[in-house]
C-alpha positions as CSV (number, residue, x, y, z in Angstrom):
1,M,116.3,93.9,102.0
2,I,115.9,96.1,98.9
3,V,115.9,99.8,99.5
4,T,114.6,102.2,96.8
5,K,115.2,105.9,97.4
6,T,113.6,108.7,95.4
7,K,114.7,112.3,96.1
8,A,112.9,115.4,94.9
9,G,114.2,118.7,96.3
10,N,114.0,118.4,100.1
11,T,111.8,115.3,100.0
12,L,113.1,111.8,100.3
13,T,110.9,108.7,99.8
14,V,112.3,105.4,100.9
15,A,110.6,102.1,100.0
16,L,111.7,99.0,101.9
17,D,111.2,95.5,100.4
18,G,111.9,92.3,102.3
19,R,113.2,91.8,105.8
20,M,114.7,94.5,108.1
21,D,116.9,92.7,110.5
22,A,120.1,92.9,112.4
23,V,122.1,92.7,109.2
24,S,120.1,95.1,107.0
25,A,119.0,97.7,109.5
26,P,122.4,99.2,110.2
27,K,123.1,99.4,106.5
28,L,119.7,101.2,106.1
29,E,120.6,103.6,108.9
30,E,123.9,104.5,107.2
31,E,122.2,105.1,103.9
32,L,119.5,107.3,105.4
33,K,121.9,109.4,107.5
34,A,124.0,110.0,104.3
35,E,120.9,111.3,102.5
36,L,119.4,113.4,105.2
37,G,121.6,116.5,104.8
38,T,119.0,118.8,103.2
39,V,115.9,116.6,103.6
40,T,113.0,118.1,105.5
41,D,110.4,115.6,104.5
42,L,111.0,111.9,104.8
43,T,108.5,109.2,103.8
44,I,109.1,105.6,104.5
45,D,107.0,103.2,102.5
46,L,106.6,99.7,104.1
47,E,104.2,98.2,101.6
48,K,106.7,95.4,100.8
49,L,108.4,95.1,104.2
50,V,107.5,91.6,105.5
51,Y,109.5,91.5,108.7
52,T,111.3,93.9,111.1
53,S,113.4,93.0,114.1
54,S,114.2,95.2,117.1
55,A,117.2,96.6,115.1
56,G,114.8,97.8,112.4
57,L,112.5,99.3,115.0
58,R,115.5,101.2,116.4
59,V,116.3,102.6,113.0
60,L,112.8,103.8,112.5
61,L,112.7,105.5,115.9
62,S,116.1,107.1,115.3
63,M,115.0,108.5,112.0
64,Q,111.7,109.8,113.6
65,K,113.7,111.6,116.3
66,T,116.1,113.1,113.7
67,M,113.3,114.3,111.4
68,N,111.3,115.8,114.4
69,S,114.1,118.4,114.6
70,K,114.5,118.9,110.8
71,G,111.0,118.6,109.4
72,S,108.7,115.6,109.2
73,M,108.6,111.9,108.7
74,V,105.7,109.8,107.6
75,I,105.5,106.0,107.5
76,R,103.0,104.7,104.9
77,N,101.5,101.4,103.7
78,V,102.2,99.4,106.8
79,R,101.3,95.8,106.4
80,P,99.1,94.3,109.2
81,E,101.8,92.1,110.6
82,I,104.2,95.1,110.9
83,M,101.5,97.3,112.4
84,E,100.9,94.5,115.0
85,I,104.6,94.8,116.0
86,F,104.3,98.6,116.2
87,D,101.2,98.3,118.4
88,M,102.9,95.8,120.7
89,V,105.9,98.0,121.3
90,G,104.0,101.3,121.5
91,F,105.4,102.7,118.3
92,T,101.9,103.8,117.1
93,D,102.2,106.6,119.6
94,L,105.8,107.5,118.6
95,L,105.8,107.3,114.8
96,N,103.7,109.3,112.4
97,I,101.9,106.5,110.6
98,E,99.5,107.1,107.7
99,E,97.0,104.4,107.1
């Protein structure tokens, strides 16, 4: 998975490209935790994410919980196949997803 991060002030945008699985998800979580010090607004762009495993879902939920106490998190550009997974596991009620 390719992770592209753009930081401007207290805003961090993270674009994910590829597959978020048991190998890439923990690495992503480490990267995000290292960046979140002063971040109050986190945007995760999933336009190019083609697959997520339960490990990836756990990372997204963890980041949402962290950002709920610091500011806000938005997930954008969710592909239909990923949205179907979010719907099945009930994440559409837990994550702030912009369509």
